[in-house]
C-alpha positions in Angstrom: -26.6 13.3 0.7 -24.9 11.8 3.7 -21.6 9.9 3.6 -21.3 6.1 4.1 -19.6 7.0 7.4 -22.6 9.0 8.5 -24.9 6.2 7.5 -22.9 3.6 9.5 -22.8 5.9 12.6 -26.5 6.6 12.4 -27.2 2.9 11.9 -25.1 2.2 15.0 -26.9 4.8 17.2 -30.4 4.2 15.9 -30.4 0.5 15.3 -27.5 -1.4 17.0 -27.4 0.4 20.3 -31.0 0.9 21.5 -33.0 -1.8 23.2 -34.8 -3.9 20.7 -38.2 -5.4 21.6 -37.6 -8.4 19.3 -34.5 -9.3 21.3 -36.1 -9.1 24.8 -35.3 -5.4 25.2 -31.5 -5.8 24.7 -29.5 -4.0 22.0 -28.9 -5.7 18.7 -25.2 -5.3 19.5 -24.6 -4.9 23.2 -21.0 -3.8 22.5 -21.6 -1.2 19.8 -22.2 1.8 22.1 -19.0 1.2 24.1 -17.0 0.9 20.9 -18.5 4.1 19.5 -18.0 6.1 22.7 -14.5 4.9 23.3 -13.7 5.4 19.6 -12.3 1.8 19.2 -13.7 1.6 15.7 -12.6 2.8 12.3 -14.8 3.3 9.2 -13.2 3.1 5.8 -15.1 4.3 2.8 -14.4 3.0 -0.7 -15.9 4.5 -3.8 -13.9 2.5 -6.4 -14.5 -1.2 -6.9 -10.9 -1.6 -7.9 -9.7 -0.5 -4.5 -12.2 -2.5 -2.4 -9.9 -5.5 -1.7 -7.1 -3.1 -0.7 -9.4 -1.2 1.6 -10.4 -4.5 3.3 -6.7 -5.2 3.9 -6.3 -1.7 5.3 -9.1 -2.5 7.7 -7.5 -5.8 8.7 -4.3 -3.9 9.5 -6.2 -1.4 11.6 -7.9 -4.2 13.6 -4.5 -5.7 14.4 -3.8 -2.5 16.5 -4.5 -3.1 20.2 -6.8 -0.1 20.6 -9.1 -0.9 17.6 -11.9 -3.4 18.2 -13.7 -3.2 14.8 -13.1 -1.7 11.4 -16.0 -1.3 9.0 -15.4 -1.0 5.2 -18.2 0.4 3.2 -18.1 0.4 -0.6 -20.8 2.0 -2.7 -19.3 0.9 -6.1 -21.1 -2.4 -6.0 -19.8 -4.7 -8.7 -19.6 -8.0 -6.7 -22.7 -10.3 -6.6 -23.7 -11.6 -3.2 -22.0 -15.0 -3.9 -18.8 -13.3 -5.1 -18.6 -11.2 -1.9 -19.3 -14.3 0.2 -16.4 -16.1 -1.5 -14.0 -13.2 -0.9 -15.0 -13.0 2.8 -14.6 -16.8 3.1 -11.1 -16.7 1.5 -10.0 -13.8 3.7 -11.2 -15.7 6.8 -9.2 -18.8 5.9 -6.1 -16.5 5.6 -6.7 -14.2 8.5 -8.5 -16.2 11.2 -5.1 -17.8 12.0 -4.0 -14.2 12.6 -6.9 -13.6 15.0 -9.0 -11.6 12.4 -12.5 -12.3 11.4 -14.5 -10.7 8.6 -18.3 -10.7 8.1 -19.9 -9.3 5.0 -23.2 -7.6 4.4 -24.4 -7.2 0.8 -27.4 -4.9 0.2 -29.0 -7.4 -2.2 -28.6 -10.5 0.0 -31.9 -12.1 1.0 -30.5 -15.4 2.2 -32.6 -16.0 5.3 -35.8 -18.1 5.1 -37.2 -16.8 8.4 -38.0 -13.1 9.0 -35.3 -11.4 11.0 -37.4 -8.8 12.7 -34.7 -7.3 14.8 -32.8 -6.4 11.7 -35.5 -3.9 10.7 -35.1 -0.5 12.5 -38.2 0.3 14.6 -38.6 3.8 13.1 -38.3 2.7 9.5 -34.9 4.4 9.1 -32.9 3.4 6.1 -29.4 4.5 4.9 -29.2 7.1 2.2 -26.4 5.1 0.5 -26.4 1.6 -0.8 -23.2 -0.2 -0.1 -21.4 -3.4 0.7 -20.2 -3.5 4.3 -17.4 -5.6 5.7 -17.0 -5.8 9.5 -13.6 -6.8 10.6 -12.9 -7.8 14.2 -10.5 -9.8 16.4 -11.7 -13.4 16.2 -10.9 -14.4 19.8 -12.5 -11.3 21.3 -15.6 -11.8 19.1 -15.8 -15.5 20.2 -15.5 -14.6 23.8 -18.1 -11.8 23.6 -20.5 -14.2 21.7 -19.9 -16.9 24.3 -20.8 -14.4 27.0 -24.0 -13.5 25.2 -24.9 -17.2 24.7 -24.8 -17.6 28.5 -27.3 -14.8 29.0 -29.8 -16.4 26.5 -29.3 -13.5 24.1 -29.5 -15.7 21.0 -32.8 -17.4 21.9 -34.6 -14.6 20.1 -32.7 -15.1 16.9 -34.3 -17.1 14.0 -32.4 -20.4 13.6 -31.2 -19.8 10.1 -29.8 -16.3 11.0 -28.0 -17.8 14.0 -26.6 -20.6 11.8 -25.5 -18.0 9.2 -23.7 -15.8 11.6 -22.7 -17.4 14.9 -22.3 -21.1 13.8 -20.7 -20.0 10.5 -18.1 -18.0 12.5 -17.4 -21.0 14.7 -16.6 -23.1 11.7 -13.4 -21.0 11.3 -12.1 -22.0 14.7 -10.2 -24.9 13.1 -8.0 -22.3 11.4 -7.3 -20.5 14.7 -4.3 -22.3 16.1 -2.9 -20.6 19.1 0.9 -20.5 19.5 2.4 -23.0 21.9 
């Protein structure tokens, strides 16, 4: 069996980085390849539910370093329901967005979108060997700037509206917590 880290790196290379026909032949994440090649990411594995929240904090501290763009926490000891994980991510965002940190969660049992999100399905049918919760942690301001740049290119026009609302617009709601120092 492969590790969570192997699954995440394979997911990045096979799914996030290649051009995606559902998105007008642009990658799902146009920034993933650069982050992987420049090694500006960190992946933290957690195999004990009791250590999951501490591992998220460890990821947050890593992202505060100037040379790290994203930390990904993968936990295969899934004891949180989708709603519980969403509440944790929301609470962390209220605390950490003022510190320029944003979290986004992915729960393997979340089926929250009404419209099909075709670009979320790998073309070759690949699926991870592990089942795990994933928390992506990034600098809020960098993420907003990158998202604004993608918006200007028309990137989001291929996204189903409820997926756009549940990711981009949801993130923008936290802007009120991001007060820049005078």
